[in-house]
BAMAR-926197 format. One line per field, with one value per residue (C-alpha): residue number from 1; residue in three letters; x, y, z. Coordinates in pm, 1 decimal. Example, Ala and Ser with C-alpha at 12.3 -4.5 7.8 and 13.67 -1.06 7.14 Angstrom:
2
num: (1,2)
residuo: (ALA,SER)
east: (1230.0,1367.0)
north: (-450.0,-106.0)
up: (780.0,714.0)
This chain:
248
num: (1,2,3,4,5,6,7,8,9,10,11,12,13,14,15,16,17,18,19,20,21,22,23,24,25,26,27,28,29,30,31,32,33,34,35,36,37,38,39,40,41,42,43,44,45,46,47,48,49,50,51,52,53,54,55,56,57,58,59,60,61,62,63,64,65,66,67,68,69,70,71,72,73,74,75,76,77,78,79,80,81,82,83,84,85,86,87,88,89,90,91,92,93,94,95,96,97,98,99,100,101,102,103,104,105,106,107,108,109,110,111,112,113,114,115,116,117,118,119,120,121,122,123,124,125,126,127,128,129,130,131,132,133,134,135,136,137,138,139,140,141,142,143,144,145,146,147,148,149,150,151,152,153,154,155,156,157,158,159,160,161,162,163,164,165,166,167,168,169,170,171,172,173,174,175,176,177,178,179,180,181,182,183,184,185,186,187,188,189,190,191,192,193,194,195,196,197,198,199,200,201,202,203,204,205,206,207,208,209,210,211,212,213,214,215,216,217,218,219,220,221,222,223,224,225,226,227,228,229,230,231,232,233,234,235,236,237,238,239,240,241,242,243,244,245,246,247,248)
residuo: (UNK,UNK,UNK,UNK,UNK,UNK,UNK,UNK,UNK,UNK,UNK,UNK,UNK,UNK,UNK,UNK,UNK,UNK,UNK,UNK,UNK,UNK,UNK,UNK,UNK,UNK,UNK,UNK,UNK,UNK,UNK,UNK,UNK,UNK,UNK,UNK,UNK,UNK,UNK,UNK,UNK,UNK,UNK,UNK,UNK,UNK,UNK,UNK,UNK,UNK,UNK,UNK,UNK,UNK,UNK,UNK,UNK,UNK,UNK,UNK,UNK,UNK,UNK,UNK,UNK,UNK,UNK,UNK,UNK,UNK,UNK,UNK,UNK,UNK,UNK,UNK,UNK,UNK,UNK,UNK,UNK,UNK,UNK,UNK,UNK,UNK,UNK,UNK,UNK,UNK,UNK,UNK,UNK,UNK,UNK,UNK,UNK,UNK,UNK,UNK,UNK,UNK,UNK,UNK,UNK,UNK,UNK,UNK,UNK,UNK,UNK,UNK,UNK,UNK,UNK,UNK,UNK,UNK,UNK,UNK,UNK,UNK,UNK,UNK,UNK,UNK,UNK,UNK,UNK,UNK,UNK,UNK,UNK,UNK,UNK,UNK,UNK,UNK,UNK,UNK,UNK,UNK,UNK,UNK,UNK,UNK,UNK,UNK,UNK,UNK,UNK,UNK,UNK,UNK,UNK,UNK,UNK,UNK,UNK,UNK,UNK,UNK,UNK,UNK,UNK,UNK,UNK,UNK,UNK,UNK,UNK,UNK,UNK,UNK,UNK,UNK,UNK,UNK,UNK,UNK,UNK,UNK,UNK,UNK,UNK,UNK,UNK,UNK,UNK,UNK,UNK,UNK,UNK,UNK,UNK,UNK,UNK,UNK,UNK,UNK,UNK,UNK,UNK,UNK,UNK,UNK,UNK,UNK,UNK,UNK,UNK,UNK,UNK,UNK,UNK,UNK,UNK,UNK,UNK,UNK,UNK,UNK,UNK,UNK,UNK,UNK,UNK,UNK,UNK,UNK,UNK,UNK,UNK,UNK,UNK,UNK,UNK,UNK,UNK,UNK,UNK,UNK,UNK,UNK,UNK,UNK,UNK,UNK)
east: (9565.8,9253.3,9176.8,9302.7,9165.8,8994.3,8889.9,8647.8,8634.0,8804.4,8841.3,8982.6,8973.8,9151.9,9017.2,8796.9,9033.6,9065.0,9472.9,9264.5,8972.3,8835.9,9055.6,9032.0,9271.3,9261.9,9575.9,9622.6,9659.1,10131.8,10168.3,10441.6,10252.1,10459.4,10252.7,10468.1,10418.5,10503.1,10461.9,10109.2,9950.5,9799.3,10055.2,10050.3,9687.5,9616.9,9790.9,9648.5,9289.1,9440.8,9563.3,9248.1,9494.3,9194.4,8894.2,8812.0,8518.5,8355.1,8486.0,8504.5,8766.2,8679.9,8786.4,8605.8,8796.0,8706.3,9013.6,9338.1,9560.3,9814.3,10174.4,10219.3,10589.9,10674.3,10897.5,11056.2,11162.5,10936.8,11123.9,11095.7,11395.5,11384.0,11314.7,11533.7,11524.1,11317.0,11016.6,10992.3,10916.7,10726.4,10519.7,10181.1,10182.9,10151.6,9857.7,9732.2,9773.1,10023.6,10250.6,10671.7,10730.4,10464.8,10567.0,10866.8,10828.1,10704.9,10937.5,11258.1,11155.7,11148.5,11380.2,11550.5,11404.6,11553.5,11897.6,11918.2,11868.6,12150.0,12068.3,11825.3,11911.9,12046.0,11912.7,11804.3,12094.6,12308.6,12164.9,12287.4,12007.1,11935.2,11896.1,11651.0,11465.5,11517.0,11336.6,10972.2,11023.9,11009.8,10777.8,10586.7,10628.5,10608.7,10178.0,10215.4,10054.5,9885.9,9956.3,10233.2,10216.7,10508.6,10561.0,10894.5,11067.4,11424.3,11431.7,11636.4,11914.0,12206.1,12177.2,12379.0,12162.3,11895.1,11919.8,12044.1,11737.4,11533.9,11682.9,11597.3,11242.5,11194.4,11329.9,11102.6,10769.6,10945.2,10934.3,10612.4,10431.1,10279.1,10102.2,10270.4,10168.8,10499.6,10516.2,10822.6,10941.6,11194.8,11140.0,11484.9,11352.8,10955.6,11085.3,11289.5,11039.7,10735.8,10550.6,10300.5,10299.6,10046.0,10136.9,9981.8,9871.0,9910.1,9672.9,9409.4,9580.8,9412.5,9585.0,9701.6,9837.8,9912.0,10228.7,10320.3,10711.4,10852.3,11144.1,11210.2,11046.4,11325.3,11593.3,11847.8,12202.2,12207.6,11908.9,12004.5,12234.6,12089.9,11940.7,11587.7,11607.9,11715.2,11370.7,11219.3,11275.6,11352.1,10934.1,10841.3,11048.2,10825.3,10478.9,10510.5,10631.0,10353.1,10142.4,10249.8,10519.3,10877.1,11087.9,11278.7)
north: (9664.3,9704.6,9460.3,9566.8,9333.1,8982.4,8709.1,8512.0,8098.1,8245.4,7970.1,8009.2,7788.6,7753.6,7474.9,7282.6,7253.4,7444.0,7600.2,7748.5,7617.2,7844.6,8034.9,8245.4,8511.4,8814.0,9043.5,9310.8,9692.2,9772.4,9385.4,9226.8,8930.2,8654.2,8426.9,8050.7,7727.3,7473.1,7503.6,7557.9,7585.3,7904.8,8192.0,8420.0,8364.8,8506.4,8770.9,8892.5,8813.8,9086.2,9330.1,9275.1,9136.5,8845.1,8765.1,8443.4,8150.4,8118.5,8361.4,8727.8,8964.9,9252.6,9534.5,9656.9,10047.9,10082.0,9971.8,10094.8,10238.0,9919.2,9861.7,9487.9,9417.2,9130.0,8812.9,8979.9,9388.6,9411.3,9777.8,9887.7,9803.9,10092.1,10359.9,10542.4,10469.6,10815.9,10715.3,10362.5,10477.0,10742.4,10549.8,10413.2,10757.6,10861.9,10525.6,10779.1,11088.1,11259.8,11477.5,11409.1,11685.6,11715.0,11323.6,11428.1,11508.0,11214.8,11013.6,11156.5,11071.9,10712.9,10724.2,10893.8,10608.7,10313.1,10494.0,10519.1,10906.8,10925.2,10712.7,10809.0,10851.9,10508.6,10212.2,9916.6,9753.1,9938.4,9795.9,9519.9,9249.4,9441.8,9792.2,9654.4,9541.0,9883.7,10058.4,9841.1,9872.8,10250.8,10235.9,10089.2,10380.5,10689.0,10629.1,10633.0,10260.2,10136.7,9826.7,9639.8,9328.2,9172.0,8845.4,8650.6,8982.8,8865.8,8535.1,8565.9,8746.8,8616.9,8537.9,8932.1,9134.9,8909.0,8982.2,9368.9,9410.9,9241.9,9431.7,9810.6,9691.7,9666.8,10018.9,10115.5,9971.7,10120.3,10473.8,10469.5,10216.8,10093.2,9752.1,9444.9,9124.5,8901.1,8569.4,8371.1,8034.8,8089.1,8013.1,8189.9,8520.4,8477.0,8418.0,8704.7,8976.1,8886.5,8966.5,8665.4,8383.9,8202.4,7855.2,7710.6,7382.2,7156.2,7306.6,7337.4,7576.6,7691.4,7777.9,7560.2,7795.4,8133.5,8172.3,8470.8,8519.5,8635.8,8875.0,9197.3,9487.8,9626.9,9386.7,9394.2,9171.4,9087.4,8862.7,8649.1,8500.2,8519.5,8195.2,8293.4,8362.5,8004.6,7884.9,8061.7,7913.3,7564.7,7663.0,7714.5,7417.7,7247.2,7370.5,7383.9,6963.3,6921.1,7088.6,6864.1,7058.2,6995.7,7269.8,7509.3)
up: (12865.1,12685.2,12423.2,12070.1,11875.2,11894.4,11627.5,11700.4,11553.7,11244.7,10966.3,10624.7,10356.7,10010.5,9725.4,10051.0,10244.3,10618.6,10684.6,10939.4,11178.4,11481.1,11554.8,11871.4,12022.9,12181.3,12135.7,12409.5,12319.8,12369.6,12339.4,12123.0,12060.3,11857.4,11663.2,11614.6,11466.0,11229.7,10848.8,10665.6,11006.9,10922.1,11084.3,10800.8,10683.9,10993.1,10949.8,10582.4,10738.3,11055.7,10759.4,10492.0,10236.4,10249.3,10366.8,10642.0,10554.1,10879.6,11208.0,11359.1,11326.2,11551.6,11711.4,11956.6,11974.1,11548.8,11291.8,11397.9,11173.8,11062.2,10864.6,10752.1,10722.4,10429.1,10494.6,10254.3,10199.5,9849.3,9810.5,9418.4,9247.6,9032.7,9347.6,9645.3,9950.1,10037.0,9739.0,9928.8,10201.4,10090.7,9888.6,10136.9,10195.9,9795.6,9746.9,10026.5,9797.1,9981.8,9775.8,9716.1,9905.0,10153.0,10278.4,10338.9,10701.2,10787.9,10531.5,10721.4,10985.1,11013.6,10838.1,11131.7,11359.5,11199.5,11159.5,10787.2,10744.0,10582.9,10290.3,10133.2,9785.2,9716.7,9538.7,9722.8,9535.0,9730.2,9991.2,10259.6,10356.9,10678.1,10577.1,10340.8,10630.6,10814.6,10482.3,10487.0,10843.3,10812.6,10517.0,10771.9,11041.3,10824.0,10859.9,11244.9,11286.3,11620.5,11481.0,11364.2,11192.8,11134.0,10857.3,10966.4,10865.1,10962.4,10917.7,10532.4,10749.1,10908.5,11276.8,11366.3,11146.4,11296.6,11684.5,11626.7,11437.5,11742.4,11979.6,11790.1,11708.6,12130.5,12103.7,11852.3,12050.7,12376.7,12184.3,11968.1,12186.6,11878.4,11932.1,11746.1,11592.0,11507.7,11269.2,11340.6,11304.4,11597.8,11959.5,12065.0,11896.3,12012.6,12347.6,12358.8,12149.7,12333.1,12646.7,12498.3,12258.2,12123.1,12014.5,11737.0,11676.6,11309.3,11028.0,11006.3,11282.6,11594.5,11923.4,12142.7,12385.6,12531.4,12666.0,12888.0,12880.0,13233.7,13140.8,13213.0,12976.6,12897.1,12697.2,12521.8,12366.2,12770.3,12796.3,12531.4,12838.4,13094.7,13295.3,13269.6,12867.5,12871.6,13090.9,12911.7,12563.4,12649.7,12796.6,12467.4,12370.5,12513.9,12448.7,12097.4,12114.2,12296.6,12063.2,11854.7,11648.3,11465.7,11624.7,11365.9)
């Protein structure tokens, strides 16, 4: 794989206090890389810096082959409550100057990808939590991103919905080939989703270790029942403990 993104000595200070200090990380094109660590270690800050939503206090963000198209999925779906599903997914294209009619094919294609092509006229309040998150993912996919940034997107969902969306994310990556950087607190989620996991130290955050997840490329709900999966979870939990972090 080629390197899509490099973080070199990345630092971010808030009010004179370092949240990130010396963060080094290379992300390979086409992989799912999870970032895991305790609250306050700078996981979400790193994601915002990569997205350009914030600026580093030091270090560099390097795109060796040029900055790719980005999609961002927040922890909360952040849907406009007065807008229907179609218009919420259209939003980034609307900001880019694409008229509603011209965006229709792209919006409906994104909704089909997440299984919501039958509910485009519904308002957010008429959707379940899992469906609202699917709308948020469709909104991130509508611009055909090469890199999808996901900040604990499934944390507020029940376990069944979370596991279902984990599996659907893997299917989407398999079909579309985008790269994913996924922030999570959950060892089980990071293990199931990832090709590699970056374990962060307590704040100020830096990478304590990079772990390769030795599971088959194609994974489904039965993967979570295998000895290999349990072994990988246990190994990742150990890395968190040795990094001085509490497993959540």
